[in-house]
N, C-alpha and C positions, 0 to 999 in steps of 0.2 A: 056488365062489361067485364071482359077477361082481365085478369091481372097481367101486367107486363112481365115478361119472362127474362131472367138473367140467362147468360150463356150456360152457366152451371145447371140451371133448371132445365134448359133445353137439352143438355147432354143427358140428364136423367130421363127426359121424355123420349129421346131417341132410343136409349137403351131399354126403356120400359116396353116398347113395342115388341121386343124379342123375349119378354119374360112370361112365365106362367101367370095365370090370373091372380093367385095369392101374392106372388112377388110383385105383380103389376100394381096391385092395390097398395102394397107397402111403398112402392116407388112413388105412386100418386100422392100418398100422404107426405112423403118427403118433399115432393115438388110443391105441394100446397104450402107447407111450412116455410120452405125457402122463399117462395114468392111473397108470403106474408111478411117475413122478416125484411125482405128487400123493400117492400112498400112502406113498412114502418120506418126503415132507415131513411127513405127518401123524404118522408114527411118531417122527420126530426131535424134535419140539418139544413142550414142556409146554404145557398149555392153561389156565394161570392167567388169562391175559388173555381178554377176550371176543372176541378176534379170530377170524374164521372161517378165516384163512389166515396163516401166519407170513411176515413180510417178510424174515427173515434168510436164507431160501433163495434170495433174488435176489442175484446177484453184480453189483455196480455198479462200473463203472470210470470213468464220466464223466457229464457233465450229461445227455446224451441217454439213456443207459441208465437213469439215475436217474429221469428223467421217464417213461420207458417202464414202469418198475416201478410208479410211482405210478398210471399209466393202467391197468395190469393189476389193481392192487388195487381200483381203482374199478370196473372192468368185471366182475371175477369175484366180488366180494363180494355177499352178500345184504343188502339195505338200502343206505342211502347212506353210503359210507365214503370219506374222502379221507385221504391220508397222504403223508409225506415220509420218505425213507430217509436214513441218516446221511451218505452221500456227497453227497447233495443239500444237507443242512444245512451241511456243510462248505463248499460252494460259495456259499451265500448270504452276503451281507455283513451278518450278523446277530450281535448280541452275546449273545443267549440264545434259549431255545426260543420265547418269546412272539413275538419278532421273526421267527422262522421261520414260525410258524403264521399270521401275518397274510397270507401269500401264498396261503392256502387260501380258496376262495370262501366267503363268509358269516362269516369269522372277522375280527374287528377287535380291536385291542389298546388297553388303557388305558396311557398313558405316565406314568411317575413324574416328579417335578420335574426330575430329571436328563435327561429326554427319552428315557430307555430304557424299552422295553416291559416291563410287569410282569404284567399280567393280561389275560385274553381275554374278549371278548364274542362269542357265536355266534348268528347269526340274530336279533339284537336282544335276546337274553337275556344279562343281565349276568354278571360273573365269579362271583357267589355261587351261581349256579344252573347251573354247568357242572362236572361231576364230573371230577376229575383222578385218574388211576390211574398207578401205577408198576408195570409188569409185571402189570397186572390187579388191583393192590391199592390200596385207598383210602389216600391220603396225608394226614398231619396238616398243619396250617398254624397259624401264630401271627403275628398282626399287632397292633401297638400304635398307639394314638393318640399324638400328640406334645403337644398343648395340654391335653388332659383326662386325668384320672386313670383309666386302665383300657385295655382292648383295644378294637380297632375293631369287634369282633363279626363280622367278615367270615369267610365260609367259603372265600373265593377263594384259590386257590393262587398264590403269588408266584413266577413263573417266573424272576425275576432272581436267585433263590438257586441256580439250577442252570445249570451250563455245558452247552453243547451238545456238547462234545468226546467225552463218553463215552456218548452216546445213539445207539442203532442205528436207531431208527425212531420216528415219531410217527403215531398213528392217531386220526382224528377221526370218531366215530360220530355221525351227525346224526339217525338214527332210532333209537327205543328198541326194544330186544329183550328178551324175557323173561330171557335169560341174562346181560344186562348189569346191573350194580348201579344202583340208583336214585340220584337226586340231580342228574342232568344233563338238565334239561328243555330246555336249549339244545343241549348235546352232551355225550358222554362222550369224554374225551381220554385215550388210553393212551400213556404214555411207556415205550418199550422199551429195555432195555440189552442189551449183547452177551452171548451165551451161547457158551462155548468149543466145546462139542460141535456147535453149529450152524455155527460158522465152519469147523470141520473141517481147519484148517491153522494153522501158526504165524503169528501176526500180531504185529508189534512196530513201533512208530513213536513218534517224538517230534516235537513241534512247539514253536516259539518265535515270539513276536510282540512287536513294540514298539508301544505304544499312544500315539498323539499325540492328545490331546483338546483341541479348540479352545476349549471352554467354560472350561478352566482358565486359558487366556491372557486371558480377559475378566474375571478377578477382580482385586481390588486386590492390589498387590504383596505386602502382608503376609499375604494369604490364599493365594497361589498355591502349589500343590504341585509335584511333579516334572513337568517338561515331557514326559518320556518314562517310561512305566511298563511293566512286563513282563507277559507272559502265557506260561505254559508248560503243556504238556499231553503226556500219553503214555499208551500202552496196550500191554499185553503179554498175549497169549493163546496157549495151546498145549494139545495133547492128548498123553496118554501111555498106555502099556499097551494098545496096539492100539486107540486112540481110545475107551477105556472110562473114562478119567479126563481131566477138563479143568479148567483154571484160567485165569481172566482177571482181570487187575488193570489198573485205569485210574485216572488222577488228573489234576487240573488245578489250576493256581494262577494267579490274576490279581490285579493291583493296578491301580486306576484312580483318578486324581486329576481331579476334574471340578468344574464350577461350575454354579450355577443362579441367575440374576438375575431377580427377580420384582417387578413392581409389582402391588399387590393391595389389596383392601378387606377387612380382617379383620372389622369389625363388621357387614358386610353392608349391605343396602339395606332401609330401612323403607318400607313401602308403605301408603298411606292413601287413604281417601275424602275428598273436599273438606270434608265436614262434621265430620271428626274434629279434635280439639284435643289429641291425645296429645303426649307428648314426641317431638320430631322433626318435627312438622308445621310447615308454613309459617305465618307470621303472617297474621292476617286483613287484608283490604284496608283501608288507612287511610281514614277519612272525608275527610280533607283531606291535601294534600301529595302527594309522589311515592310511588307504589307500588314497593317494592323488587323485586317479582316481575314479570318480563317473561314474557308468554305464560302468564298465570296458569292453572293446570290447572282444568278443569271436570269431569274424571273422575278415575280413579285416577292417583296419582303416587307417586314414590319419592324419598327423600333418602338421602344417604350420611352415615355417622357418622365416617369416617376415611379417610386415604390413606396408603399405606405403600410404601416401596421397600426391598427385601430383597436382600442379596448373601450367598450361601451357598457355602462351600467344602466339598466332599464327598470324603472319602477312603474308598475301599472296597477291602477285601481279601476275595477269595472263594476257597475251597478246596473241591473236590469229589473224592471218591474212591469207588471201588467194587471189591469183590472177589467173584468168583463161583467156586464149586467145584462140579463136577459129577461124578457117578459113575454109570455105566451098566453094571451087572453082566451085562446081556443086552440084546439089541436091543429087548426089550419092556418094560424097566424102567429108569427114570432118576430119580436123586435130584439136587436142586439146592439148594445153600445159598448165599445171597448176603447181602452187607452193603453198604449205600449210606450215605454220609455227605456232609453239606454244611455249611459254615460261611460266613456272610456278615457281615462286620464293617463297620460304618459309623461314621465319625467326622465330625462337622460343626462348622464355625465359621460364625457368622452375624452380620451387621451390618445394622441397619435405620435408616432415617430415617422417622419417622412423625409425622403431624399429626392431632390429635383435634379434631373439629368440635363446637362446643357448641350447634349449632342456634339460634344467635342470628343470623338471616339478614340479610345485607346484599344488595346487588344480585345477583339470581339469575335466570337465564334457563332456561326449560323448553322441551323439545321438545313437539310435539303428541302426542296419544294414539296408540293406546288406553291405554297406560300412559306418562304423561309422565315424562320424566327430565331432570335438570338438565344442560344444556350448560355452564353456569357456576354454581357454588355458592360463595357468599361466607360465611365464618364471621367474624362481628364479635367482636372482643375489645376492648371500649371502654377497658379499663385497660392495654392493651398486653401482657397476660400470656398470650399465646397458648401453648398446651401443645404445644410442638415437642419431640420426643424423639429421642435417639440410643439405639438398642437394641443390645446386644451379647450373644452367646450362644456356648456351647461345650458339646457334648453328644455322646452316642454310644450305639449299641446293637449287640448281637451276636445273630445268629440261628443256631440249630443244628438240623440235621435228621439223624436217624439211623433207619435201617430195617434190620431183620434178618428175613429170610424163608426159609422152607423149602418146597420143592415136591416132590411125588412124582407122576410120570406113569407109569402102569402099563397096558400093553396086555394085558388079561387073555386075550383071544382075538382072532381076526380080526373078531369082531362087537362085542366089549365093550372099552371103555377107561375108566379111572378116573383122575381127577386130585384130589389133595389139596393144599391150599395154606394156609399159616398165616404170619402175620407180626406183629411187634411194632415199632411205629414211633413216634417221638417228634419233636416240634418245639417249640422254645422261642425266645423273644426276650426278652432281658434287658438291663439297663443295662450300658454299657461305658465309663462316664465317671464321675469323682467328682462331676460336676455333674448326673448323671441322664440320662434319655432326652430331656429337653428343658429348656433353661434360657434365661432372658433377664434382663438387668439394664438398667434404663432410666435414662439421664441426661436430665434435663429442662432445657429452656431456656424461660424464661417472659417473654421480652422481644421477641418477633418480630412483634407486631402482628397485624393481620387476615390471614386466609388465604383464598386464592382457588383453587378447584379447577376445572380445565377438563377436560371429557370429550368434546371434539370431535376427539380423535386416538385412534389405537389405544393409545398410551401415555397414561395420565392425567397431567395437568400440574398440579403444585403450584406456586403462585406466592406469594411473600412480599414484603413491602415492602422488606426488606433482602436483600442478595445474599450475605452472609457470616454466620458465627456468631461469637459472642464466647465463647471457651473459658473465660474467667474466671467466667462466670455459669452454668456447667453444675453440676448437682447431682443426686445419685441420688434417684429418686422411687419407682419400683416394681420388684419383682423376682418371678420365678417359677421354681421348680425342681420339675420333675415327674419322678417315678420310676415307670415302668410296667413291667410284665412280663406275658408271656402264655406259656402252655405247653399243649400238647395231646398226648395219647397215644391211639393207635389200636391195638387188638388185634382181629385179624380171622382168622376161619377160614372157608374155602370148600372145598366138595367138589362135584364134578360128574362125571357119568357119561354116556358116549355109547354107544348101542347101535344097530348097523346091522341093520335088518330084512332089507334086500336092497340091491341097487345103487342104488335110487332112494328109499329110505326110511331115515330116521335119527331116533332119539329121543334127546333130551337131557333130563337132569334134574339138579337140584342143590339144595343148601341152603347157607346161610351165616349166620354170627353175627358181629356187629360191635359193639364197645364203644368209645365215644369219651369220653374224660375231658378236659374243657376248663376251664382256669382263667385268669382275668385279674385282676390286682391292680394297684393304683396308689395313689400318694400325691402330692397337689399342695400344695407349700409356696409359697403365694402371699402376698406382702406388698404391699398397696396403699398405699405411703407417698407418696401424691401430693403431700403438703405438703413432702416432702424429708426426707432422712436426713442429720443433721449440718448442716454449713454448707458453702458453696461452696468455701472454701479447702481443705477436706479432700480435694478431688479434683484439686488442682493438679498432682500427679505422675502422673496417669493418662496413659498413652501415647495420643496422638491423631494420626491421619493425615488430612491434608487430601485429599479426593477430589472428582472431578468427576462428578456423578450421571449426566448424559446419556451419557457415554462407556461406561457399563456396559450400555446398551440400544441399541446401534448398529444392530440389525436391525429395531427396532420403530419404525414411523412416529411421529414426535413427539419422538424423543430429542434432536433439535437445535432444538426450539422455544425461541425466546428468552424465553418467559414462564416456563420451567422454572427452579425454584430449583436451582442447580447445585452450589454449594460447601458441602460438609458435612464433618463430622468422623467418622472411623471410630475407635471406641474399642477398645483392646486389652482383651480380657475378663479376662485374668489380673491385670493391674495394676488394673483397675476393681474386681475382686473383692477384692483385697487392700486397696484404699483404703476400700471399703465396710465391711469388717470393722473397720478401725481407727476409722472415723468413728462407727459405731454403738456401739462400746465407749466412746468418749469422750462421746457425746451422751446415751446412755441407761444408762451404767454397767454394761454387760454384761461378763461374763468372756470370755476368748478362746474357750472352748468354746461358750458361749452364742451369741456372734457368728457363729462358724463354722456352727453349727446353723441360725441364722437365714438364712444365705445358702448353703444346701446342699440336696441332694435326700435326703430321708429314706429309708433302706433298710427302715424298719419298716412293713410292710404291715398289721400288726395294727391300726393306727390310721387306715387308709384304706379304700378300696373293695376288696372281694375277692369276685369272682363265680366260682362253681364249678358246672359243669353236667356231668351224666353222661347220655349218650344210648346206649341199648342197642337194637339192631335185630336182628331175626331174619327170615330170608326163605327161601323155597323156590320153585322154578320147574320147569315142564315145557315142552318145546318139541318140535314135530314138523317135520322138514324133509323135503320131498318134491320129487323131480325128475320132471317129466313129459317122457318121451322120446317126444314126438309130432312131428307135422309142424312145429309151432312149439314149439321147446324152451322149457319154462317151469320155474320154481322157485317153491315156496311154503314159507314158514315160519310156523307158527302156534304161539303160546306164551301162557302165563299165569304171572304172577309174583305171589306174595303177600308183602307187606312189613308187619311190625309193629314199632312203635317206642315206647319208653317214655322219658320225659324227667324227670329229677329235677334241680332247680336250687336251690341255696342261695346266699344273698348276704349279705355283710357290707357295710353302708353307713354313712356318717358321719351321726350325728344332729345336728340343728341346734338351737341355742338362742341367743337374744339377737341383736339387730340394732343396727348402728352406722352411721349416715349420716355417712360420713367425707369424701366429696367431693360435688361437685354432682350427679354422675350415678350414683353407686354406693352401695349399702347392703350392708355386709359382715355376714355371718352367722357366729356363733360355732360352735365345734366342741364338741359335748357327748358325745364318745366315739363308740362304734359300736354298731349293733344288727344282729342276724342274723335272717334269715327264709328259709323254704323253701317251694317250690311244686313241683307235679308235673303231668304231663300224659301222654297216650298217644293213639296213633292206629294204624289199620291200613288197608291198601288191597289190592284185587285189581286187577292191572294187565295187561290183555290186549295182545297185539301180533300183527300179521300183516304179512309182507313177500311181495311177488309181483314177479317179473320175467319177461320173455319176450324171446327173440331173434326179433323179428318179421321181420327180414331178415338178410342175411349180416352186416352191420355196424351194425345198428340194434337197440338194446335199450330197452325200455320198463320202467318200474318204478312200483309203487304200494305205499305202506306206511301202516299205521295203528298207532299205539301210544300208550299212556298212561304217564306218568311223574310223579314228584313231585320238588319242590325244597324242601328244609328251610329253616326260618327261620334268620336270623343268630343267633349266640350271644348278642349283646346283647339281642335280642328275646325271648330265653328266660329272662333273668335274673329272680330273685326279689328282693323288697325295692324300696324307693323311694329313688332317689338325688337328694337336694336339692342343687343347686349352691350354691357358697359366696358368690356375689355376686348381689345383686338390684339393682333400680333402682326408679324412681318407679312403674313399672307393676306391680311385684311380683317374685316370684322364679320360678325355673324348676326343673324336675326331670324325671326319667324313670324308667320302670319297664318290666318285661317281663312275659311271660306264657308259661310252659312248656306251657300247654294249647293254644297256637296250632296250627292245622292247617297242614300244608305246602301250598305251591302245588301244584295238580294241573293237568297239561297233557294235553290230548287232541290228538294230532298226526296230521296227514294230509300225506303227501308224494307228489307225482307228478313223474316226470322222464322225459326222452327223451334218449338218447345216440347219437350217430352217429360211428362210428370209420371215417372215410372214406378214410384212407390210413395207411400205417405210421407210427406215432408221432404221428398227428394225429387230432384229434377235435373235435366241437362238442357241447355239451350244454345243455339248459335244464331247470330244475327249479322247481316251485312248492311252497310249503309253507304250511300253515295250522295255527296253534296256538290252541286255545281254553283260556285260562288262567283257572282259578277259584281261590278262596281267596286272592286276591291280598292281600299284607300291606301295609296302609296304616297310617296313624297317626291316632289320635284323641287329643283332649286333655280333661283334666278339671281342675277347680280344687280344690285341697286346702289345708288349713291345718294347722299344727302347734300343739297346745295350748300356750298360754303364749308363743308366738313372735309378738310384736307388731312393728309398724313405726312409726317416727315420721312417715312420710309419711301425711298425713291425720289426724294426731293434733292435740292442742290447740295445741302450739307451732306446728305447720305451718299450721293454720287461721288463727292470728293473723298469721303472716307473710304468708300468701297474701292476706288481707284488706288488709294494709297496702301490698302491692306493686301493687295496681291490677288492671285487667281481664285482663292477660295475664302473670301472675306467673311469673318465671323462678327456677330453683333457687338461683342466686347471690343474688338479692335476698332470697329467703325465708330462706336460711341466715344471711346477714348480719343480718337483722332478729332472728332467734332469738338469735344470739350477743350482739348489742348490747343486748338487752332481758331475756334470761333466763340469761346466763352465770352459772354457779354454782348454778343451780337443778338439781333432780334430772335427770340424763341429759344436761345441757348443759355441755360442757367446751371452752372456747376455748383454743387453743394459740398464738395470735398476737395482735398488738395489735388491739383492737376498732376502731381507726381505719383499719386496712388496707383496701385496695380489695376484697380477698377475705379475710375472716376465716377462718382455719384452725381446725379442731377437729372434735369428734365430737358427734353428737346420737343418743342411744340410745333404743330403744323402751321405753315405760313400760307398766305393767300396764293403764292406762286407754286406751292407744292401740289402734287397730284391729289385728286379727290380719293377719299378712302372708299374702297370697294367693299360692299357687304354681300356675303353669300346668304341669301334669305331662303329658308325652306318653307314650302307651302304644300299642304295636302292636296291630292288630286285623285279623281276616280280613274281606275285602270280596268283592263278587261277582266281579269280574274282567272280562276282555274277551278280545279276540283279537289275535294277531300273524300277519300274513301277508306273503308276499314271493315274489320271484323270484330265481333264481340263473342267470346266464349264464356258461358256461365255453367256452374254446376253447384249442387247442394246435395249432400248425402247424410242421412241419419242412420246410425248403426242400430236399427231396431229400437228396443227400449233400454239400451245400455246406458243412455245418457250422453253418449259420445256423438259428435257430429263434425262435419267439415264442409266448408264452402270455399269457392274460389272463382276467380274470373281473370280473363286476359283480354286486353284490347290492343289491336293492331291498327295503326292509322298511317296513311300515306297521302301525300299531297304533291301536286305539281308546283305549289307555291313555296319551293325550297330556296334557301339562300345559297348562292354560288360564291364560295370563298375566293375564287380566282378572278372575280370581277370587281372593279372599283366603282361601278355604276350604282345609282340608287335603285334598290330592288323591291319588288312586290312580294316579298316573302311573308309567310303567315306565322307569327310567333305562337308558341304553345303546343305545337303538334308533337305528340310523343306517344310511344307505346306505354302501357301500364299493366300492372298485375296486382292481385290481392289473394292472399291465402289466409283463411281463418279456421282455427280448430277450437273446439270447446267441449267441456264436460259439465253436466248439470244434474243434480239430484235435489232432494227436498231440503238439503242443508247447504251444499256447496255449489258454486258456479265458478268455472275457470274458463277464461277465454284468452287465446293468443292470436294476434293478427300481425301479418307482415304485409306491408305495402311497398311497391316498387314503381318508380317512374323512370322511363328511359330518358336519354339526353334529348334536349329540345332547345329550339331557338327562343331565347327570352326577350331580346331586344334587337333592333336593327341599327341602333346608334350607341356607340360608346363615348367616352369623353373626348375622342379625337375626331369624330364625324361619322360618316357612313360605314360603319363596321359592325359585324355581328357580335352578339353576346350569347354564348351557349351555356345553359345549365347542365352540368354533367349528371349522369344517372345517379339516382339516390334511392336507397331502401331504408325502411325503418320498421323495427320490431316493437310492438306494444303488447301489454298484457293487463288483464284485470282479474281480480280474485274477489269473490264475494262469499260471505258466510252468514247464514241466517241464525239469529238467536230468538227463537220463538216466531210468532206470526208478525210481530211489529218491528223488530230491530234487525237491521242488516249491517254488517261490517264490510267495508269495501276498500280495496287497495288497487290503485291504478298505477301502472309502471310504463313510462313513456320513453321512447328512444333507447331501448335497452342495449342496442348495438352501438350506441354513442357515435352516430354518424356525423359527418360534416358535409357542408354544401360547397361545391366548387364551380366556378364559372371560368370560361376561357373564350378567346377570340377566334380568329381564323384558323389557328392551330392550337393543339393542346398546350404547347409551351407558353402561349400568350395568356398569362393569368390575368383575369379580370378581378376575381375575388375568391377567397377561400375563407369560409365562415365556420367557426367552431362554437357550438353551444354546450350541450351536456344532457345527461339523463335527468329525468324528472319523476318524482314519486309523490302520489297523493294518497293519503291514508285517512279514512273517515268512517262515518256511520250515518245511517238514515233511519229515522223513527217514524212510523206511520201510526197515527192515532185512530 
């Protein structure tokens, strides 16, 4: 029987027909050798992953050989595949796998607040719709929210949980194939770990690094962690019993103390038409006198509700480990048992300075349209009781990943081979602090006068009449303790068979079963004591540190603006927490246990939100691979995959009863226990695919691919039950629900590419892609009420106060009128003197008041649109000089864009952006130097800010990294990795550049270490 031919071998065969007999014989020998190597490689590796070729068979000793192996993978694969092998990852100055993948054309990363890459976007398709596999297996993920009770609902795998040290290869499949699992309409990413029988020799090494994080040095002294933190990694692999038994053990530990300084708008930007008179709108133009509004908007405009400056210290400890056992009783049978684990522990300390704007506008200046934004926004506080707060928090979380898998690879005959693969994997994220996964305690200062916000700099500028704070007037106002958890289990079984009809024809078939159980639970203990807890003297012993605000944002333009309020206090969380417990015990007569419960995160999820979803999928596929050994060598793969999924979702949510108007802007809702509800849904799809490639010339390859794939909805979009939020305002309440019957996104993908391998290790390529996405998941809203849940807003008391307060009644005036005229009446309780400038107290909803309207958001399938783009790649080696350069550029466009001039809920696609990479390197027998610049253009990050249906754009960001290696003999290498050399910062804005959402400053990072190979 003939040996199956690779495309490389067939190129040799095609050229051989044109050679003289002696040369023909030499080429035939090369052909035979190549075929034999290929056959041996196919016998050696298990086929759990969808990879057409195993990367571990490539021996890499340096940058150039590593790039060569990546080129070979790209050239020889069917469909569009890019990859990086472990030695290349080790050469990159990258902290994790996401940082490595951003070097691949079409791959962009989402950065966490620490500046580290965590999730990937491929060809404009966001992290939720890229399938991540570990050795061909679907991996679980668990992500929690901080501010809200519950999980984020994301399916995106967080690569910051994995170290790159124990990874042997990354493969990014950009075209769908019948043999590949569904879920990756952007790409399927396969993370491969080392297999001892593939290494075929003893491998042992250990590496140590010292981590210097510049962001840590930019924190307040009381927040700073260690200036130097360790990273240690090692691997041992060997074979025994004549290479029939193999064992590989790898592990890594890293500790990082970093900081993240952020200026942001938590409440978002409220956008209005000029005719609206809702809360947050600018006042009407006065009939006489001076108009406080300069450049008064004639179209859409936005206003801000707050401004905040946050300083966060982050301590992270990450441990990864893996053990692989292999047994090959014969050359045709191999068993593999492996276990992978990862833990990622985060501890955070946070301090904020925040200013709440009451929308009582003083002199305010707007930009011109199409969406006018304030360059200057003044918040008037006529009584001098400006709500300025010092927030302090301490919290933590711990994520765990564990995966146990078993694989059998059996070559039944020269024609037939069978693979069986099964795994059980879990992921969880849970609290790792007595204060929960998020906590904040607010010290209020009510004597700062008017506030002026300037948005004419990259850093927002808060200006106050005074330049310092009076510590004696600080008093605890509000607190929030959130305890969230998320856990997910994946049980998966896959089997596939390969049957070779002849040298040019191969049939593949397989089936799979996957069960995913996802749970998210949370409890939010929020106390809106805006009138204050106890008295001011209760907090005299709280540790306060005087800080200079602008110094923490030294890289962001505007940090040295003389208008910026500079001097503020940073409160020690532990001493503030202790003082608050003593204060509330004295002022409200609580016991020690009751007071501690008041200021703690409840571990009891039975009284909070609890969402549980089970997703069962079954699939089978068939695929035919054919090689045309013609004048122009060609390959074609035709396949069909069937996928069926059933979703069952049950949710426990908090029931709401009773409303209490306790402050000017907030109506608090009571907790009436919990309710439970269940929903189900199912869907099935037939997904065809075809890949074609041709070697049209000696060094030129053309490709064309068509495939269909699906991307499943987020877990929060599948939840049953309606979650009503605990705080409403004058406009009503809010809530959310899901729909397990949602259809997945369906993408029909067309790819065309041309590749020119014009010299050894050098190539240029261009590719075009088109994705037609349907069933896009948008958001619709509906108005709901809860029987018996009324609101005082619009009730009899409120109407009387509004009538007495004139044409433009403000909440403060209405509340004061109600307290002064109806105190002691049903539902009206004043807790301060009626002569105060702001009377404190509560006004509760009465049976005759109007029902509270909730605006409930719900996911819904919509028509969809297209994504199209171009990828340009090149790699060039300058002969044998040791110098080389590579780069790529990706252009992406979609019709799913956000219209900033529309207030409607929109079906825009987050994550779509252009991106580019440029890498230059030099390598000889002693030195290796590599510099890499990555750039990502502006993109839509979210469709909801803190105020509602508003866009959040992440501005263009570029980062320069470098690595330098020096070999001391054959075994020891000294390595230095330099990250974020340009010291960039990340900025987000709303409908206009002036609408700051966040500006985050981190810092440079240096890692210096050594690796010794035994």
